[in-house]
BALUM-613257 format. One line per 4 residues: number of its first residue (from 1); their letters; for each residue x, y, z of N, C-alpha, C, O. Coordinates in steps of 0.1 Angstrom, whole numbers, plus 5000, padded with zeros to 4 digits. Atoms other than C-alpha are relative to their C-alpha. Example, Ala and Ser with C-alpha at 12.3 -4.5 7.8 and 13.67 -1.06 7.14 Angstrom:
1	AS	5009:4988:5000:5123:4955:5078:5009:5012:5000:5019:5012:5007  4991:4989:5000:5137:4989:5071:4992:5011:5008:4997:5022:5009 $
//
This chain:
1	MKTK	4990:5010:5004:4275:4910:5065:5008:5004:4990:5021:5004:4990  4993:4995:5013:4284:4924:5032:5010:5011:5004:5021:5012:4999  4989:4990:4995:4301:4954:5050:5011:4995:5006:5022:4999:5004  4989:5006:4992:4320:4933:5073:5010:4993:4990:5022:4993:4991 $
5	LSFG	4992:5008:5009:4332:4911:5044:5009:5010:4991:5021:5007:4989  4994:4990:5008:4342:4943:5023:5011:5005:5008:5022:5007:5003  4990:4995:4991:4361:4956:5054:5012:4992:5001:5023:4996:5000  4990:5011:4998:4378:4923:5059:5010:4999:4987:5022:4997:4989 $
9	IALA	4992:5000:5013:4390:4923:5022:5010:5012:5000:5022:5010:4997  4992:4988:5002:4402:4958:5023:5012:4999:5011:5023:5003:5008  4990:5001:4990:4421:4952:5056:5011:4990:4996:5023:4993:4998  4991:5011:5005:4437:4921:5042:5009:5006:4989:5021:5002:4988 $
13	GLLA	4993:4995:5011:4447:4940:5011:5011:5011:5006:5023:5011:5002  4991:4991:4995:4462:4968:5033:5012:4993:5007:5024:4998:5006  4989:5007:4992:4483:4943:5055:5009:4993:4988:5021:4992:4990  4992:5006:5009:4494:4926:5023:5010:5009:4993:5021:5006:4990 $
17	ISGC	4991:4989:5005:4507:4959:5009:5010:5004:5010:5022:5005:5006  4990:4996:4988:4523:4968:5042:5012:4989:5001:5023:4992:5002  4991:5011:4998:4539:4934:5044:5010:5000:4988:5022:4998:4990  4989:5000:5011:4554:4937:5008:5008:5011:5001:5020:5011:4997 $
21	SDKN	4991:4988:4999:4565:4972:5016:5011:4998:5009:5023:5001:5006  4990:5003:4990:4584:4960:5047:5009:4991:4994:5021:4993:4995  4991:5008:5006:4598:4932:5028:5010:5005:4989:5022:5002:4988  4991:4993:5009:4610:4954:5000:5010:5008:5007:5022:5008:5002 $
25	ETAS	4990:4992:4992:4627:4978:5025:5011:4991:5005:5022:4995:5004  4990:5009:4994:4644:4949:5041:5010:4995:4989:5022:4995:4991  4991:5007:5011:4656:4934:5007:5008:5011:4995:5020:5009:4991  4992:4989:5005:4667:4969:4996:5011:5003:5009:5022:5005:5004 $
29	AAGD	4990:4998:4990:4687:4974:5028:5011:4990:4999:5022:4993:5001  4990:5011:5002:4704:4941:5021:5006:5000:4986:5015:4992:4983  4995:5000:5013:4710:4950:4986:4994:4990:4990:4999:4989:4979  5004:5009:5009:4689:4922:4973:4990:5004:4989:4989:4998:4979 $
33	AINP	5010:4995:5010:4663:4943:4955:5006:5010:4990:4999:5016:4982  4993:4992:5009:4690:4963:4936:4999:4995:4986:5002:4983:4983  4999:5005:5016:4685:4960:4897:5014:4999:4997:5023:5008:4999  4986:5003:5004:4717:4944:4885:5006:5010:4991:5018:5013:4991 $
37	DDVT	4995:4990:5010:4718:4971:4857:5004:5013:5008:5009:5022:5001  4997:4988:4992:4722:4997:4886:5013:4998:5008:5017:5007:5016  4988:5004:4993:4752:4980:4901:5012:5003:4991:5013:4998:4980  4987:4999:5007:4787:4993:4891:5010:4991:5006:5012:4991:5018 $
41	VLRF	4989:5009:4995:4814:4967:4895:5014:5007:4998:5018:5012:4988  4987:4996:5000:4848:4979:4904:5010:4989:5003:5009:4983:5013  4991:5011:4999:4877:4955:4898:5012:5005:5007:5018:5015:5002  4990:4995:4992:4904:4960:4923:5013:4991:5001:5012:4980:5008 $
45	SHFM	4987:5008:5002:4940:4946:4916:5011:5003:5010:5015:5015:5011  4989:4998:4993:4967:4942:4940:5009:4987:5001:5005:4976:4998  4991:5012:5001:4998:4919:4946:5001:4993:5014:5008:4983:5015  5000:5006:4987:4993:4910:4983:4992:4987:5000:4982:4987:4993 $
49	PATD	5007:5013:4999:4982:4874:4991:4986:5003:5006:4984:5013:5013  5012:4999:4996:4946:4870:4998:4998:4999:5015:4989:5004:5021  5002:5003:4986:4952:4857:5033:5008:5011:5010:5007:5011:5022  4992:4990:4993:4975:4887:5042:4991:5011:5007:4981:5015:5002 $
53	EINK	5009:4991:4993:4963:4912:5069:4997:5013:4993:4987:5020:4996  5003:4988:5008:4965:4941:5045:4988:4998:4991:4979:5007:4990  5012:5003:5008:4939:4924:5022:4989:4998:5010:4978:5004:5008  5012:5003:4990:4918:4911:5052:4996:5011:5008:4985:5012:5011 $
57	QVFE	5003:4989:4991:4921:4941:5073:4997:5014:4996:4992:5022:5003  5000:4988:5007:4923:4969:5049:4990:5000:4988:4979:5006:4988  5007:5000:5012:4911:4961:5014:4986:4995:5001:4976:5001:4996  5014:5006:4999:4882:4938:5022:4990:5008:5007:4979:5011:5002 $
61	PWAK	5010:4991:4993:4866:4960:5049:4998:5012:4992:4987:5017:4993  5002:4988:5009:4871:4990:5025:4989:4996:4990:4980:5004:4988  5008:5004:5011:4853:4971:4997:4985:4999:5007:4975:5004:5002  5014:5001:4993:4824:4962:5022:4994:5013:5003:4982:5014:5001 $
65	KVAE	5006:4987:4995:4820:4997:5035:4995:5007:4988:4984:5013:4988  5005:4994:5012:4818:5010:4999:4987:4995:4996:4979:5003:4992  5011:5007:5005:4792:4985:4990:4988:5004:5010:4977:5006:5005  5011:4997:4991:4772:4993:5022:4996:5015:4998:4984:5018:4997 $
69	DSNG	5003:4987:5001:4775:5031:5019:4993:5004:4987:4986:5014:4987  5007:4997:5013:4763:5029:4983:4987:4992:4998:4981:4992:4988  5012:5007:5001:4733:5007:4992:5000:4988:4990:4990:4984:4984  4998:5010:5009:4747:4980:4970:5002:5004:4986:5003:4995:4977 $
73	RLKV	5000:4995:5014:4750:5001:4939:5016:5000:4995:5019:5002:4983  4986:5001:5004:4789:4998:4941:5003:4986:5005:5000:4983:5016  4995:5013:4995:4804:4963:4942:5016:4999:4996:5019:4999:4984  4986:5001:5003:4842:4961:4945:5005:4985:5001:5004:4979:5012 $
77	EIYP	4996:5015:5002:4856:4927:4933:5015:5001:5001:5022:5007:4993  4984:4999:4998:4892:4922:4948:5007:4989:4993:5003:4977:4994  4990:5010:5006:4919:4904:4928:5013:5001:5006:5020:5010:5002  4987:4999:4993:4948:4897:4951:5011:4991:4992:5008:4985:4983 $
81	SATL	4989:5008:5006:4981:4880:4943:5004:5003:4986:5008:4994:4979  4998:4996:5015:4985:4899:4910:4994:4992:4991:5001:4990:4980  5007:5008:5008:4960:4878:4894:4994:5008:4988:4992:5003:4977  5006:4992:5010:4946:4906:4874:5010:5011:4992:5008:5014:4980 $
85	SKPG	4990:4992:5007:4976:4928:4866:5014:4997:5008:5014:4993:5019  4987:5003:4994:5014:4924:4872:5003:5011:5010:4999:5022:5009  4997:4990:4988:5028:4941:4904:5007:5013:4994:5003:5024:4999  4994:4987:5004:5049:4966:4884:4993:5006:4989:4998:5015:4982 $
89	ATYD	5008:4995:5012:5022:4973:4858:4986:5005:5005:4978:5011:4997  5013:4999:4995:4992:4978:4880:4996:5015:4999:4985:5018:4995  5003:4985:5001:4993:5017:4882:4996:5003:4985:4985:5009:4983  5004:4996:5013:4994:5019:4844:4988:4992:4996:4980:4998:4987 $
93	ATAK	5011:5008:5003:4968:4992:4841:4987:5008:5005:4977:5009:4998  5011:4992:4994:4946:5015:4863:4998:5013:4992:4986:5017:4989  5002:4988:5007:4953:5046:4843:4993:4996:4986:4985:5004:4981  5005:5003:5012:4944:5028:4811:4986:4993:5000:4979:4991:4990 $
97	GTVD	5013:5006:4998:4913:5012:4826:4999:4985:4997:4988:4979:4996  5000:5014:4999:4924:4976:4823:4994:4995:5014:4987:4985:5014  5006:5003:4988:4915:4975:4860:4994:5013:5005:4998:5024:5000  5006:4989:4995:4894:5000:4879:5006:5007:5011:5007:5019:5011 $
101	IGMQ	4992:4997:4988:4913:5002:4911:5013:4992:5001:5013:4980:4998  4987:5008:4998:4949:4993:4917:5008:5004:5011:5008:5016:5014  4990:4997:4990:4975:4991:4943:5014:4996:4996:5015:4984:4992  4986:5001:5003:5012:4994:4936:5009:5006:5008:5006:5017:5013 $
105	AHGY	4989:4994:4993:5044:4999:4953:5006:5012:4991:5008:5009:4979  4993:4989:5008:5059:5034:4941:5012:4994:4992:5013:4995:4980  4987:5003:5006:5093:5018:4934:4999:4989:4990:5009:4986:4984  5000:5012:5010:5080:4989:4912:5001:5006:4985:5003:4998:4976 $
109	TAGR	4999:4995:5014:5080:5013:4881:5011:5012:5001:5008:5023:5004  4989:4990:4999:5114:5031:4879:4997:5013:4992:4994:5012:4980  5001:4986:5006:5111:5069:4873:4986:5003:4999:4983:5014:4994  5014:4996:5001:5073:5069:4875:4995:5009:5012:4986:5017:5009 $
113	FPLS	5002:4991:4989:5071:5086:4909:5012:5005:5007:5014:5002:5019  4986:4996:4994:5106:5102:4914:4999:5008:5012:5007:5007:5021  5001:4991:4989:5094:5130:4937:4994:4993:5012:4997:4996:5024  5006:5008:4989:5072:5107:4958:5010:4991:5007:5009:4989:5019 $
117	QIVE	4991:5009:4995:5100:5083:4963:5011:5007:5009:5018:5000:5016  4991:4992:4991:5121:5111:4980:4996:4996:5015:5004:4997:5024  5005:5004:4986:5100:5100:5011:5006:4987:5004:5006:4984:5016  4994:5014:4996:5116:5066:5010:5014:5002:5007:5019:4993:5014 $
121	LPGI	4985:4998:4995:5151:5082:5019:5001:4997:5014:4992:5000:5022  4998:5002:4985:5167:5072:5052:5000:5013:5007:5002:5024:5002  5002:4988:4991:5161:5096:5081:4988:5008:4998:4986:5018:5005  5013:4991:5002:5126:5108:5067:4990:4995:5009:4984:5002:5016 $
125	SNTA	5010:5006:4992:5104:5083:5086:5004:4988:5007:5013:4981:5002  4996:5012:4992:5105:5056:5112:4988:4992:5002:4989:4981:5009  5013:5007:4998:5068:5044:5111:4992:5000:4988:4994:5010:4980  5010:4999:5012:5041:5036:5085:4991:5012:5002:4987:5019:4993 $
129	KRQT	5009:4990:4998:5020:5061:5102:5006:5014:4995:5000:5022:4988  4994:4987:5003:5044:5090:5099:5003:5001:4984:5000:5011:4978  4998:5000:5015:5054:5080:5063:4987:5004:4992:4987:5011:4982  5013:4999:5006:5017:5079:5053:4996:5015:5001:4992:5021:4991 $
133	CILH	5003:4986:4997:5011:5114:5069:5009:5008:4990:5003:5018:4984  4991:4991:5008:5041:5128:5050:4995:5000:4986:4994:5011:4980  5006:5003:5013:5028:5114:5017:4988:5009:4996:4987:5016:4986  5012:4993:5003:4995:5129:5020:5000:5015:5003:4992:5022:4998 $
137	KLYD	4997:4986:4999:5007:5162:5033:5006:5006:4986:5002:5016:4982  4993:4996:5013:5029:5165:5002:4990:5000:4989:4991:5009:4980  5010:5000:5010:5000:5155:4980:4991:5012:5001:4989:5019:4992  5009:4990:4998:4976:5179:4996:5006:5014:4998:4999:5023:4994 $
141	DGVI	4993:4987:5002:5002:5208:4994:5003:5001:4985:5009:5011:4981  4998:4999:5015:5005:5201:4956:5015:4996:4995:5018:4997:4983  4985:5003:5002:5043:5190:4959:5000:4989:4990:5008:4989:4981  4997:5012:5008:5038:5156:4943:4987:4996:4992:4986:4986:4985 $
145	ADEY	5013:5002:5006:5002:5158:4930:5000:4995:4986:4994:4986:4982  4999:5002:5014:5012:5159:4893:5003:4986:4996:5001:4982:4985  4995:5013:5003:5027:5124:4895:4987:4990:5000:4988:4979:4995  5012:5008:5000:4991:5110:4899:4988:5005:4992:4977:5000:4993 $
149	KDTH	5011:4993:5006:4971:5133:4876:4993:4992:4990:4983:4996:4985  5007:5009:5010:4963:5105:4851:4991:4989:5006:4986:4982:4998  5010:5007:4993:4943:5087:4877:4992:5008:5011:4995:5020:5013  5006:4994:4988:4920:5094:4906:5006:4994:5012:5003:4983:5016 $
153	LLYM	4995:5006:4988:4940:5090:4937:4991:4998:5012:4983:5006:5016  5009:5004:4989:4923:5072:4966:5009:5003:5013:5005:5011:5021  4991:4997:4989:4951:5070:4991:5014:4993:4999:5016:4985:4990  4987:5004:5000:4987:5063:4998:5004:4994:5014:5000:4998:5025 $
157	IGTG	4998:5007:4986:5001:5039:5026:5015:4998:5001:5022:4992:4992  4985:5003:4996:5037:5040:5041:4999:4984:5006:4990:4980:5012  5000:5014:4994:5048:5004:5049:5010:5000:5012:5011:4989:5018  4990:5000:4988:5074:5013:5076:5014:4998:4996:5015:4995:4984 $
161	PGAL	4987:5001:5003:5111:5012:5076:5004:4986:4994:4999:4976:4999  4996:5013:5004:5128:4984:5056:5011:4995:5009:5017:5002:5016  4988:5007:4993:5153:4960:5071:5007:4990:4991:5002:4987:4980  4994:5010:5009:5177:4934:5057:4999:4987:5007:5001:4986:5019 $
165	HTID	5004:5014:4996:5169:4897:5059:5008:4991:4993:5009:4992:4981  4990:5010:5007:5193:4868:5051:4997:4987:5006:4988:4986:5015  5000:5014:4995:5197:4831:5058:5016:4998:5005:5025:4996:4997  4987:5003:4993:5227:4826:5083:5011:5010:4994:5023:5006:4993 $
169	KPIR	4990:4990:5004:5245:4858:5070:4998:5013:5007:4990:5021:5003  5002:4987:4993:5249:4885:5096:5005:5012:4992:5016:5011:4986  4996:4987:5006:5251:4921:5083:5000:5010:5011:4990:5016:5015  4998:4991:4989:5266:4943:5110:5005:5014:4995:5002:5024:5001 $
173	TPAD	4994:4987:5006:5285:4969:5088:4998:4998:4985:4995:4988:4980  5001:5000:5014:5285:4978:5051:5009:4990:4994:5007:4983:4984  4989:5010:5005:5317:4956:5047:4993:4986:4998:4996:4979:4989  5005:5014:5001:5296:4925:5053:4991:4999:4988:4988:4987:4984 $
177	MRGM	5009:5001:5011:5273:4933:5023:5008:5000:4986:5002:4997:4976  4993:5000:5013:5301:4935:4997:4999:4988:4992:5001:4977:4997  5001:5011:5009:5295:4913:4968:4987:4992:5002:4985:4982:4995  5013:5007:4999:5261:4902:4980:4989:5005:4990:4989:5017:4985 $
181	RIRQ	5011:4996:5010:5231:4902:4957:4987:5002:5009:4982:4992:5014  5011:4996:4991:5203:4920:4976:4987:5004:4992:4988:5013:4984  5012:4996:5006:5167:4922:4964:4997:5015:5004:4998:5019:5016  5003:4984:4996:5158:4959:4961:4985:5003:4995:4982:4998:4984 $
185	PSAV	5013:4997:5004:5122:4972:4959:4999:5013:4991:4988:5015:4985  5002:4987:5006:5130:5006:4944:5013:5006:4996:5023:5000:5000  4988:4992:5004:5156:5030:4930:5007:5005:5012:5019:5006:5013  4994:4994:4987:5161:5045:4964:5009:4989:5007:5020:4991:5010 $
189	ASYI	4994:5011:4993:5170:5012:4979:5012:4996:4992:5022:4992:4997  4990:5005:5008:5191:5003:4949:5012:5009:5000:5023:5003:5000  4988:4992:4998:5214:5033:4951:5007:4999:5013:5019:5002:5013  4995:5001:4987:5219:5027:4988:5009:4986:5000:5020:4985:5004 $
193	IEAV	4994:5014:5001:5227:4989:4981:5013:5001:4992:5023:4996:4997  4988:4998:5007:5252:4999:4955:5011:5007:5007:5023:5004:5006  4990:4993:4991:5268:5024:4979:5008:4992:5010:5019:4995:5013  4993:5008:4988:5277:4997:5004:5007:4988:4993:5011:4979:5000 $
197	GASP	4992:5010:5007:5292:4975:4977:4993:4988:4996:5000:4979:4990  5008:5011:5005:5264:4950:4970:4994:5002:4988:4995:5013:4982  5008:4999:5014:5244:4943:4938:4986:5000:5003:4981:4991:5008  5015:4999:4997:5208:4954:4939:4994:4991:4988:4999:4991:4977 $
201	VGMP	5007:5009:5009:5185:4928:4921:4985:5003:5002:4979:5001:5012  5014:4996:4998:5150:4941:4913:4991:4988:4996:4993:4980:4987  5010:5011:5003:5120:4917:4915:4988:5004:5009:4990:5011:5019  5012:4998:4991:5084:4920:4928:5000:4991:5012:5007:4980:5012 $
205	APDT	5000:5007:4988:5077:4908:4963:4996:4986:4998:5003:4978:5004  5004:5013:5001:5059:4877:4953:5011:4989:4995:5010:4977:4998  4989:5010:5007:5091:4863:4935:5012:4999:5010:5021:4992:5008  4988:5001:4991:5113:4867:4966:5003:4988:5006:5015:4984:5007 $
209	YTAL	4998:5013:4993:5107:4834:4983:5009:4991:4991:5020:4986:4995  4992:5010:5009:5118:4813:4954:5014:5005:4996:5023:4997:4996  4987:4994:5004:5146:4836:4944:5011:4997:5012:5022:4993:5010  4991:5002:4989:5161:4835:4980:5002:4985:5002:5013:4981:5007 $
213	QRGV	4999:5015:4997:5154:4796:4983:5010:4994:4990:5017:4985:4993  4991:5006:5012:5173:4790:4949:5014:5006:5001:5022:5001:4994  4988:4994:4999:5202:4812:4958:5001:5012:4988:5011:5017:4985  4999:4989:5011:5193:4838:4930:5004:5013:5008:5011:5022:5002 $
217	IDGL	4995:4988:4991:5197:4865:4958:5005:4994:5013:5000:4984:5018  4995:5004:4987:5216:4863:4990:4993:5007:5012:4994:5003:5023  5008:4993:4989:5193:4886:5010:4990:5009:4994:4990:5011:4982  5010:4991:5005:5165:4911:5007:4997:5011:5010:4999:5010:5022 $
221	SFAW	5005:4988:4992:5153:4945:5019:4984:5000:5000:4978:5000:4990  5014:5000:4999:5118:4945:5032:4996:5007:5013:5004:5007:5023  5005:4998:4987:5097:4959:5059:4996:4988:5007:4999:4978:5000  5002:5012:4994:5086:4933:5084:4988:4993:4996:4987:4981:4996 $
225	QPVR	5015:5005:5003:5049:4930:5074:5001:4990:4988:4996:4979:4989  4999:5009:5012:5058:4914:5039:5008:4988:5003:5006:4978:4996  4991:5011:4997:5083:4890:5055:4990:4989:5004:4992:4977:4999  5010:5009:4997:5052:4871:5068:4991:4997:4988:4987:4986:4984 $
229	AFRL	5010:5001:5010:5029:4879:5040:5006:4991:4988:4998:4984:4981  4994:5009:5011:5053:4861:5015:5007:4989:5005:5016:4984:4998  4995:5012:4994:5062:4833:5038:5016:5000:5002:5022:4989:5003  4986:4999:4998:5098:4845:5041:5005:4997:5015:5016:4994:5017 $
233	DDIV	4997:5003:4987:5097:4840:5078:5003:4985:5003:5008:4980:5013  4996:5015:5000:5100:4802:5070:5014:4997:4997:5019:4986:5000  4986:5003:5005:5135:4806:5056:5011:5009:5005:5022:5005:5007  4990:4990:4995:5152:4838:5068:5001:4999:5014:4991:4996:5021 $
237	NTHT	4997:5002:4985:5168:4837:5103:5009:5011:5005:5013:5011:5017  4991:4990:4996:5191:4867:5104:4995:5013:4994:4993:5015:4982  5005:4987:5004:5180:4903:5104:5008:5012:5005:5014:5012:5015  4993:4987:4995:5195:4938:5105:4990:5011:4999:4986:5015:4988 $
241	NIPF	5010:4990:5000:5170:4964:5116:5007:5014:4999:5011:5020:5008  4993:4988:5004:5184:4994:5098:4990:5007:4991:4987:5003:4980  5010:4993:5010:5158:5019:5084:5007:5008:4990:5009:5020:4991  4992:4994:5011:5178:5026:5053:4991:5004:4989:4996:5011:4980 $
245	YSAA	5009:4995:5010:5147:5031:5032:4985:4997:5005:4984:4988:5014  5015:5003:4996:5108:5030:5036:4992:5000:4987:4989:5011:4981  5009:5001:5011:5086:5018:5008:4986:5005:5003:4983:5006:5015  5014:4995:4998:5051:5031:5001:4992:4993:4990:4997:4988:4980 $
249	LVVT	5009:5006:5009:5021:5019:4982:4989:5012:4996:4986:5020:5004  5010:4991:5005:4996:5039:4961:4988:4992:4996:4989:4983:4988  5013:5006:5004:4959:5029:4958:4992:5011:4991:4989:5022:4996  5006:4988:5009:4943:5048:4929:4988:4993:4991:4987:4981:4990 $
253	MNKD	5012:5004:5007:4912:5046:4906:5000:5005:4986:5005:5016:4984  5000:4995:5014:4907:5049:4868:4992:5013:4999:4981:5014:5004  5006:4987:5000:4898:5085:4862:4987:5001:4993:4978:5007:4998  5012:5000:5008:4872:5079:4835:4989:4992:5008:4977:4996:5008 $
257	KYES	5010:5007:4992:4855:5053:4858:4995:5008:5011:4983:5007:5014  5004:4990:4988:4854:5077:4887:4990:5011:4994:4980:5013:5000  5008:4988:5004:4840:5105:4866:4986:4995:4994:4977:5002:4994  5014:5006:5006:4812:5081:4850:4990:4998:5012:4979:4996:5009 $
261	LPDD	5008:5002:4989:4798:5077:4885:4991:5012:5003:4995:5023:5001  5009:4989:4996:4768:5098:4896:5006:5007:5013:5015:5001:5019  4993:4992:4989:4777:5124:4923:4999:4992:5013:5008:4992:5021  5002:5006:4987:4763:5105:4952:5010:4988:5002:5014:4984:5013 $
265	LKKV	4991:5012:4999:4785:5074:4944:5014:5006:4999:5023:5001:5005  4987:4993:4999:4815:5097:4938:5003:5004:5015:5014:5003:5019  5000:4996:4986:4808:5109:4973:5004:4988:5009:5012:4989:5018  4997:5012:4992:4809:5074:4986:5014:4996:4999:5021:4993:5010 $
269	IDDN	4986:5003:5002:4843:5068:4971:5009:5010:5007:5019:5006:5014  4992:4990:4993:4856:5101:4984:4999:4999:5015:5009:5002:5021  5003:5001:4985:4842:5096:5019:5009:4988:5006:5013:4988:5017  4992:5012:4997:4862:5062:5019:5014:5001:4997:5022:4992:4997 $
273	SGKE	4985:4998:5005:4895:5077:5006:5007:5010:5009:5003:5015:5019  4993:4989:4993:4921:5102:5017:5008:4996:5012:5009:4984:5015  4990:5002:4989:4945:5105:5046:4994:4994:5012:5001:4988:5020  5005:5007:4989:4920:5092:5072:4999:4984:4996:5002:4975:5005 $
277	MAAK	5000:5014:5003:4916:5060:5053:5015:4994:4999:5017:4983:5002  4986:5004:5001:4954:5059:5047:5005:4998:5014:5013:4989:5016  4995:5002:4986:4960:5063:5085:4995:4986:5006:5002:4980:5014  5004:5013:4995:4939:5032:5092:5009:4989:4994:5012:4980:5001 $
281	AAKV	4992:5009:5007:4959:5012:5067:5014:5000:5006:5021:4990:5007  4986:5000:4995:4992:5024:5082:5000:4995:5013:5010:4989:5016  5000:5007:4987:4981:5013:5117:5001:4986:4999:5007:4980:5008  5000:5014:5002:4977:4978:5103:5015:4996:4997:5021:4986:5002 $
285	FDTA	4986:5003:5003:5013:4979:5089:5008:5002:5013:5017:4993:5016  4991:4999:4988:5028:4992:5121:4998:4990:5010:5007:4986:5017  5003:5011:4990:5011:4967:5142:5006:4987:4996:5013:4981:5004  4994:5012:5004:5021:4939:5120:5015:5000:4999:5021:4989:5001 $
289	NAEI	4985:5000:5000:5056:4950:5116:5007:4998:5015:5017:4991:5016  4995:5004:4987:5060:4950:5154:4998:4985:5004:5006:4979:5010  5004:5014:4997:5042:4916:5158:5010:4991:4994:5016:4981:5000  4993:5011:5007:5062:4898:5131:5016:5002:5005:5023:4992:5005 $
293	MNEA	4986:4998:4995:5096:4913:5144:5001:4992:5014:5011:4986:5017  5000:5008:4986:5087:4899:5179:4999:4986:4999:5004:4979:5007  5001:5014:5002:5078:4865:5165:5014:4995:4995:5018:4984:4998  4987:5003:5004:5112:4865:5149:5011:4997:5011:5018:4988:5012 $
297	RAKG	4992:5000:4987:5130:4872:5182:4996:4988:5007:5005:4981:5012  5005:5011:4992:5109:4846:5199:5004:4986:4995:5006:4977:5003  4995:5014:5005:5120:4818:5176:5015:4999:4999:5021:4989:4994  4985:5000:5000:5156:4827:5180:5008:5005:4990:5020:5003:4990 $
301	DLMI	4993:4993:5011:5165:4846:5150:5010:5010:5005:5007:5016:5015  4990:4991:4998:5196:4867:5150:4995:5014:4997:4990:5017:4986  5003:4986:5002:5188:4904:5154:5011:5009:5003:5017:5009:5014  4991:4989:4999:5212:4932:5147:4994:5013:4999:4988:5017:4989 $
305	EVPD	5007:4987:5000:5201:4967:5157:5009:5012:4994:5020:5013:4999  4994:4987:5004:5212:4999:5138:4990:5011:4999:4987:5015:4988  5011:4991:5000:5185:5023:5149:5001:5014:4994:4991:5019:4989  4997:4986:5006:5201:5056:5138:5012:5000:4990:5023:5006:4992 $
309	PLND	4988:5001:5009:5222:5048:5107:5007:5012:4994:5018:5012:4990  4994:4988:5006:5227:5083:5095:5010:5007:5010:5018:5015:5005  4990:4996:4990:5247:5090:5127:5009:4988:5005:5016:4989:5015  4992:5012:4998:5264:5055:5127:5013:5002:4992:5012:5005:4980 $
313	PDWS	4987:4997:5007:5302:5059:5118:5001:4990:4988:5007:4994:4978  4998:5008:5010:5300:5028:5096:4989:5002:4988:4993:5000:4976  5011:5000:5009:5266:5033:5079:4997:5014:4993:4992:5015:4982  5004:4987:5005:5262:5071:5075:5005:5003:4987:4997:5007:4978 $
317	GPLI	4994:4997:5014:5287:5075:5046:4992:4994:4989:4987:5002:4981  5008:5006:5011:5270:5050:5022:4986:5004:4999:4981:5007:4988  5014:4994:5001:5235:5061:5032:4998:5013:4994:4989:5016:4986  5001:4986:5005:5242:5097:5026:5003:5001:4985:4996:5008:4978 $
321	EGSQ	4995:5001:5013:5261:5089:4993:4988:4995:4991:4985:5000:4980  5010:5005:5009:5233:5067:4980:4987:5009:5000:4981:5010:4989  5011:4990:5000:5206:5093:4990:5003:5011:4990:4995:5014:4982  4996:4990:5009:5224:5120:4972:5000:4997:4985:4996:5004:4976 $
325	KYLD	5001:5005:5014:5228:5099:4941:4987:5000:4996:4985:5004:4984  5013:4999:5005:5192:5095:4939:4995:5012:4997:4988:5014:4987  5005:4986:5002:5185:5132:4944:5007:5005:4987:5002:5013:4979  4994:4994:5013:5211:5139:4916:4994:4994:4988:4993:5001:4978 $
329	EVSA	5006:5007:5012:5195:5114:4892:4986:5007:4997:4983:5009:4985  5013:4995:5003:5161:5129:4897:5002:5015:4996:4996:5020:4986  4997:4987:5006:5175:5164:4892:5004:5002:4986:5001:5012:4980  4995:5001:5013:5191:5154:4861:4989:5001:4989:4991:5004:4978 $
333	TGLD	5011:5001:5008:5156:5149:4847:4993:5014:4998:4984:5016:4990  5005:4986:4999:5149:5187:4853:4990:5003:5011:4983:5013:5011  5009:4998:4986:5129:5182:4886:5008:5005:5010:5020:5003:5010  4993:4993:4989:5137:5203:4917:5000:4990:5011:4993:4992:5021 $
337	AQGV	4999:5010:4990:5147:5172:4937:5005:5005:5014:5000:5001:5024  4995:4995:4986:5166:5191:4963:4990:5009:5006:4989:5009:5018  5010:4992:4993:5139:5216:4969:4989:4992:5005:4985:4994:5016  5011:5009:4994:5113:5188:4972:5006:4992:5014:4999:4990:5023 $
341	YEKV	4994:5007:4988:5138:5170:4997:4998:5009:5012:4994:5003:5022  5002:4993:4989:5136:5200:5019:4986:5001:5004:4983:5002:5016  5014:5001:4997:5098:5200:5017:4997:4986:5007:4989:4986:5016  5001:5013:4994:5099:5163:5025:5004:5000:5015:4998:4995:5024 $
345	KAAS	4994:5000:4986:5120:5169:5056:4990:5010:5009:4988:5007:5021  5008:4991:4992:5097:5198:5067:4987:4992:5003:4982:4992:5014  5012:5010:4997:5067:5174:5063:5001:4990:5010:4992:4986:5017  4996:5011:4990:5085:5148:5083:4999:5005:5014:4994:4999:5023 $
349	AACE	4999:4994:4987:5090:5172:5111:4984:5003:5004:4981:5000:5015  5014:4996:4998:5052:5183:5109:4992:4988:5004:4983:4989:5013  5007:5011:4997:5041:5147:5110:5005:4992:5012:4999:4982:5016  4994:5007:4988:5062:5137:5139:4991:5003:5013:4991:4994:5022 $
353	A	5008:4996:4989:5038:5155:5163:4988:4991:5002:4980:4993:5011 $
//
């Protein structure tokens, strides 16, 4: 009897230990058993709305994947709508460590990425996918890498070709733009807007709705995706589909924060970065651009198509003039803008396949 009782107690103990072990493994897999002191929080700042597809389909899944791959040891907190850093200061905030990860449009800080912005010029790219490929090829080849050396680059995303959007103001030729105030996202677009006789007005994307509604600007240049992201589809009704520039975004990480991570967590970041991650994001842009353009057509918006402006008799002159002015301005700083332009065109050809 005593032997049976001892065996029962031992068996119960083994079962209890086994049950605790299973429970701990489950908790660990769920991240519940992670010591809070072992969790590194990464604050990710960007200017897109929380409800936008780029946030919902790109940034949130990325944050979740990083958390899962690190078994809960990395936690990415996302701050959308420029709540943590201003749209034009996010890259510098990331470099300084005010934020850990940041997304910014290249053109939001004039002169900060002069060679990278050559990719924005007309005739270089016609999709977000192709533009993204070009940017990463140039980075991997060392052509533009120095422009990001003060941070740890995660990936860059092309947004697709920009278009012109107005309220009841058709733009068929450059003459129609003379005297208009057009919101511009970057120096590249600014030079081209000036070349057609319009006045470029710089402002972050979140400010465009109010500016257009109040008449501060007469129109704006945007890819189609942000038209819906910033609710502009509620007020614009006239569009000129002319790929006269293509904006891009950079997602980067504070270098000291990255270097402070142990090697296995650096690998988690690296495995979820680079051109493969960028290509996924570009697909979201291309899908959204096509979808939102079709929605505008369906609601009866006026669509004016200028698919090949560099060979259009009205548009080619101003576009070439504006492009060359940008290249000349960059060359004046001592950079080989013309040489990089040739490399950009070669990368564009390589990415077309």
